[in-house]
C-alpha positions as CSV (number, residue, x, y, z in Angstrom):
1,M,15.6,-1.6,-14.2
2,V,17.2,0.3,-17.1
3,A,20.7,-0.9,-16.3
4,A,19.5,-4.5,-15.8
5,A,17.8,-4.5,-19.2
6,G,21.2,-4.5,-20.9
7,P,22.5,-3.1,-24.2
8,G,19.4,-3.9,-26.2
9,I,17.6,-0.7,-25.2
10,D,18.2,3.1,-25.4
11,P,18.6,3.9,-21.7
12,R,18.1,7.7,-22.1
13,A,14.8,7.1,-24.0
14,M,13.6,4.7,-21.3
15,L,14.3,7.2,-18.5
16,R,12.3,9.8,-20.4
17,L,9.4,7.4,-20.6
18,A,9.5,7.5,-16.8
19,D,9.4,11.3,-16.9
20,L,13.0,11.5,-15.8
21,D,15.6,13.7,-17.3
22,P,18.7,11.6,-18.0
23,D,20.9,14.7,-17.8
24,E,19.8,15.6,-14.3
25,P,21.9,14.6,-11.3
26,L,20.9,11.4,-9.5
27,N,18.4,12.2,-6.8
28,P,17.0,9.2,-4.8
29,K,14.4,11.3,-3.2
30,V,12.6,12.0,-6.5
31,M,9.3,10.0,-6.6
32,V,8.4,8.5,-9.9
33,P,4.6,8.3,-10.7
34,D,3.6,4.6,-10.8
35,T,2.0,5.0,-14.3
36,A,5.2,6.5,-15.7
37,Y,7.2,3.7,-14.2
38,Y,5.0,1.1,-15.7
39,R,5.1,2.8,-19.0
40,M,8.9,2.6,-18.9
41,L,8.9,-1.1,-18.1
42,E,6.5,-1.7,-21.0
43,G,8.8,0.3,-23.3
44,I,11.6,-2.0,-22.3
45,A,9.4,-5.0,-23.0
46,E,8.9,-3.8,-26.5
47,Q,12.6,-4.0,-27.2
48,V,13.9,-6.9,-25.2
49,D,12.7,-10.1,-23.5
50,V,11.7,-9.0,-19.9
51,T,11.0,-12.5,-18.5
52,A,14.1,-12.5,-16.3
53,L,14.3,-8.7,-15.8
54,P,12.4,-8.4,-12.5
55,I,14.4,-11.3,-11.1
56,R,17.8,-9.8,-12.1
57,V,16.7,-6.4,-10.6
58,G,15.4,-7.9,-7.4
59,A,18.5,-10.1,-6.9
60,S,20.7,-7.0,-7.3
61,M,19.1,-4.9,-4.6
62,R,21.1,-4.3,-1.4
63,C,19.9,-3.2,2.1
64,D,21.9,0.0,2.0
65,E,20.0,1.2,-1.1
66,Y,16.9,1.6,1.1
67,G,18.6,4.3,3.3
68,A,17.5,4.4,7.0
69,L,14.9,1.7,6.4
70,G,17.6,-0.6,5.0
71,L,19.7,-0.1,8.1
72,A,16.7,-0.8,10.3
73,W,16.1,-4.0,8.3
74,K,19.7,-5.1,8.9
75,S,19.7,-4.2,12.6
76,A,16.4,-5.8,13.5
77,P,16.9,-8.7,16.0
78,T,15.2,-11.3,13.7
79,L,14.0,-11.6,10.1
80,L,10.5,-11.3,11.4
81,G,11.5,-7.9,12.9
82,S,12.9,-6.9,9.5
83,F,9.6,-7.6,7.7
84,R,7.7,-5.7,10.4
85,R,9.8,-2.7,9.7
86,V,8.8,-2.8,6.0
87,E,5.1,-3.3,6.9
88,R,5.2,-0.1,9.0
89,Y,7.6,2.2,7.2
90,A,7.1,1.4,3.5
91,R,5.3,4.7,2.9
92,L,8.7,6.4,3.2
93,W,9.6,5.1,-0.2
94,T,6.3,4.3,-1.9
95,S,2.7,5.7,-1.8
96,V,1.3,3.1,-4.1
97,V,2.1,-0.2,-2.3
98,E,0.9,-1.5,1.1
99,Y,2.8,-4.4,2.7
100,E,1.1,-6.7,5.2
101,L,2.1,-9.7,7.4
102,H,-0.6,-12.3,7.8
103,P,0.1,-15.2,10.2
104,T,-0.4,-18.7,9.0
105,P,0.1,-22.1,10.6
106,R,3.4,-22.4,8.8
107,G,4.7,-18.9,9.4
108,V,3.5,-15.7,7.7
109,I,2.4,-14.4,4.4
110,F,4.3,-11.2,3.3
111,M,1.7,-9.7,1.1
112,L,1.8,-6.7,-1.1
113,Q,-1.3,-4.7,-2.1
114,R,-0.9,-2.5,-5.2
115,Q,-3.8,-0.6,-6.8
116,G,-4.3,-0.2,-10.5
117,E,-4.9,-2.1,-13.7
118,R,-3.0,-5.4,-13.9
119,R,-1.0,-4.1,-16.8
120,L,2.4,-5.5,-17.8
121,G,4.4,-2.8,-16.0
122,L,2.6,-3.4,-12.7
123,R,3.1,-7.2,-13.0
124,L,6.8,-6.8,-13.6
125,S,7.1,-4.4,-10.7
126,N,5.4,-6.9,-8.4
127,E,7.8,-9.6,-9.4
128,A,10.8,-7.4,-8.8
129,T,9.4,-6.3,-5.4
130,L,9.1,-9.9,-4.2
131,A,12.5,-10.8,-5.6
132,S,14.0,-7.8,-3.8
133,A,12.5,-9.0,-0.5
134,V,14.1,-12.4,-1.0
135,S,17.5,-10.8,-1.8
136,I,17.7,-8.6,1.3
137,S,16.4,-11.5,3.4
138,R,19.4,-13.6,2.2
139,Q,21.7,-10.7,3.1
140,V,20.8,-10.8,6.8
141,S,19.9,-14.4,7.4
142,P,22.7,-16.5,9.0
143,V,21.4,-19.6,7.1
144,P,20.4,-20.1,3.5
145,F,17.0,-18.5,2.9
146,N,14.2,-19.4,0.5
147,P,10.5,-18.7,0.9
148,L,8.1,-21.7,1.2
149,E,6.0,-20.4,-1.7
150,V,5.7,-17.4,-4.1
151,H,2.2,-16.2,-5.1
152,L,1.4,-13.9,-8.0
153,K,-2.0,-12.9,-9.2
154,H,-1.1,-12.6,-12.9
155,A,-0.6,-15.3,-15.5
156,P,2.9,-17.0,-15.8
157,P,5.5,-16.0,-18.4
158,A,6.4,-18.3,-21.2
159,T,9.1,-19.9,-19.1
160,L,9.5,-20.3,-15.3
161,E,13.1,-21.3,-15.3
162,H,14.4,-17.9,-14.1
163,H,11.8,-17.6,-11.3
164,E,12.2,-21.2,-10.1
165,D,16.0,-21.0,-10.0
166,Y,16.0,-17.7,-8.0
167,F,13.2,-18.3,-5.5
168,G,14.0,-22.0,-4.9
169,C,10.4,-22.9,-4.1
170,P,7.0,-23.5,-5.7
171,I,5.6,-20.5,-7.6
172,H,1.9,-20.1,-7.9
173,F,0.7,-17.8,-10.7
174,R,-3.0,-16.8,-11.1
175,S,-3.1,-16.8,-7.3
176,D,-5.5,-14.9,-5.0
177,F,-2.7,-12.6,-3.8
178,D,0.8,-11.3,-4.5
179,G,3.2,-12.3,-1.8
180,L,5.7,-14.7,-0.1
181,V,4.9,-17.5,2.3
182,I,7.7,-17.6,4.8
183,A,8.4,-20.3,7.4
184,S,8.4,-19.5,11.1
185,A,11.9,-21.1,11.4
186,A,13.3,-18.7,8.9
187,L,11.6,-15.7,10.5
188,D,12.9,-16.6,14.0
189,Q,16.5,-16.7,12.9
190,P,18.6,-13.9,14.5
191,N,19.9,-11.5,11.9
192,T,23.6,-11.5,11.4
193,L,23.8,-7.7,12.2
194,G,20.9,-7.5,14.6
195,D,21.4,-4.8,17.2
196,E,18.6,-3.7,19.5
197,G,20.3,-0.4,20.4
198,I,20.8,0.6,16.8
199,T,17.3,-0.6,15.9
200,Q,15.7,1.7,18.5
201,F,17.7,4.7,17.3
202,L,16.7,4.1,13.7
203,L,13.1,3.4,14.5
204,S,12.8,6.8,16.2
205,H,14.3,8.4,13.1
206,L,11.9,6.6,10.8
207,D,8.9,7.5,13.0
208,A,10.0,11.2,12.7
209,E,10.2,10.9,8.9
210,L,6.9,9.1,8.7
211,S,5.2,11.9,10.7
212,Q,6.5,14.5,8.2
213,I,5.0,12.9,5.1
214,G,2.6,15.4,3.6
215,D,0.0,13.8,1.4
216,E,-2.6,16.0,-0.3
217,D,-4.9,13.1,-0.6
218,T,-4.6,11.6,2.9
219,I,-6.0,8.3,4.0
220,E,-8.6,10.3,6.0
221,M,-9.7,12.3,3.0
222,R,-9.9,9.2,0.8
223,A,-11.8,7.3,3.4
224,R,-14.3,10.2,3.9
225,K,-15.0,10.3,0.1
226,A,-15.4,6.6,-0.1
227,I,-17.8,6.5,2.9
228,A,-19.8,9.5,1.5
229,R,-20.2,7.7,-1.9
230,S,-21.5,4.6,-0.2
231,L,-24.0,6.1,2.2
232,S,-27.0,6.0,-0.2
233,D,-26.8,2.2,0.0
234,G,-26.7,2.3,3.8
235,V,-23.9,2.5,6.3
236,P,-20.8,1.0,4.6
237,R,-18.8,-1.8,6.1
238,M,-15.1,-1.3,6.8
239,P,-13.9,-4.2,4.6
240,D,-15.9,-2.9,1.7
241,V,-14.5,0.6,2.0
242,A,-11.0,-0.8,2.4
243,K,-11.4,-2.9,-0.7
244,G,-12.5,0.2,-2.7
245,L,-9.3,1.9,-1.6
246,G,-7.2,-1.0,-2.7
247,M,-6.4,-2.2,0.9
248,S,-7.2,-5.0,3.2
249,A,-9.3,-4.3,6.2
250,R,-6.3,-4.9,8.4
251,S,-4.1,-2.4,6.6
252,F,-6.9,0.2,6.4
253,H,-7.5,-0.2,10.2
254,R,-3.8,0.3,10.8
255,R,-3.5,3.4,8.6
256,L,-6.5,5.0,10.3
257,S,-5.0,4.2,13.7
258,E,-1.7,5.9,12.8
259,H,-3.8,9.1,12.4
260,G,-5.7,8.6,15.6
261,L,-8.9,7.6,13.8
262,T,-11.4,4.7,13.9
263,F,-13.7,3.7,11.1
264,Q,-16.8,4.1,13.3
265,T,-16.0,7.7,14.4
266,L,-14.9,8.6,10.8
267,T,-18.2,7.2,9.4
268,E,-20.2,9.1,12.0
269,D,-18.4,12.3,11.3
270,T,-18.8,11.9,7.6
271,R,-22.5,11.4,7.9
272,R,-22.9,14.4,10.1
273,S,-20.8,16.7,7.8
274,L,-22.8,15.5,4.7
275,A,-26.1,16.0,6.5
276,E,-25.1,19.6,7.4
277,E,-24.1,20.3,3.8
278,L,-27.3,18.9,2.3
279,L,-29.5,20.8,4.8
280,K,-27.8,24.1,4.1
281,D,-28.1,23.4,0.3
282,G,-31.9,23.5,0.7
283,R,-32.7,21.6,-2.5
284,H,-33.3,18.2,-0.8
285,S,-36.3,17.2,1.3
286,L,-35.6,15.9,4.8
287,S,-36.4,12.4,3.7
288,D,-33.9,12.7,0.8
289,V,-31.2,13.9,3.3
290,A,-31.9,10.9,5.5
291,F,-31.6,8.5,2.6
292,L,-28.4,10.2,1.3
293,T,-26.7,9.9,4.7
294,G,-27.5,6.2,5.1
295,F,-30.7,6.2,7.2
296,S,-33.6,4.0,6.2
297,E,-36.1,6.1,8.1
298,Q,-36.4,9.9,8.5
299,S,-37.2,9.4,12.2
300,S,-33.8,7.7,12.8
301,F,-32.1,10.5,11.0
302,T,-33.8,13.1,13.1
303,R,-32.7,11.4,16.4
304,A,-29.1,11.1,15.1
305,F,-29.0,14.7,14.0
306,K,-30.3,15.9,17.4
307,R,-27.6,13.9,19.1
308,W,-25.0,15.5,16.8
309,M,-26.1,19.1,16.7
310,G,-28.6,19.5,19.6
311,R,-31.4,20.5,17.3
312,T,-33.7,18.9,14.7
313,P,-32.8,18.9,11.0
314,A,-35.7,21.2,10.3
315,S,-34.6,23.8,12.8
316,Y,-31.0,23.6,11.7
317,R,-32.1,24.1,8.1
318,K,-34.2,27.2,9.1
319,A,-31.3,28.7,11.0
320,T,-28.7,28.1,8.3
321,A,-30.8,28.7,5.2
322,A,-29.3,31.2,2.7
323,P,-31.3,34.4,2.4
């Protein structure tokens, strides 16, 4: 982004806005906080016109700059296979964006989900991400590639000339989602460097990397907190919890499945754990504990608790009460 912005900015100052030391050696494994990155983009926007910046950056991206994932993209048998690699392994390079493929009668929607305020930096980043997806698609497709449509949630810039020239298709701003609509015919094209043997080797490597990602605030922890906050209004629905976490229900289900979890078992376990904590606390009546764990009646809570713990809530409280 800094290089593409050109000579009208101070590159060292912009890198510092992203919490990067311009004198440190290049390290592609360093993760930049999203808010710092957006702050840097907004700093660039204060000095130069950034209308075409995300398009220039996206167009400049190359498959090899994505490491093993870029190689897996190139070696996938078809373009659809390439996009499926991104949907599954994107967490290797970002923890703030979810990618999803949604089938449509014309093909698929390649959708990105990014949490946070719709500030300028986030909007520029979304545009660059979609432009990058088009760039690397053109690098592997044996025929000229354009999406059918581009969709962006935010308002359009002052001019659409750069976007229309690059994407070569209708662009819908103020849309319901951020993403690309891609035709089935384009997705079914065999990639120029598709190789099933190399693909399987790379996927095993990526799976190993994915399993090593350590995240203090895991999807399980985030989901448990969201479920616990919602229980006083009754048992939450999966789409509502997913929305609160900035994901679609489909993506949330997939992330839980990757950890061997289901929403139903996670909700049940969260209710049980919360009930145990509240009963040990001793400051809440049994009817209050029932309400706070999502039960409309104390009798229903008592039956559920006996199923979980083999004893009634009252006997559990008596046995675990602090002296």
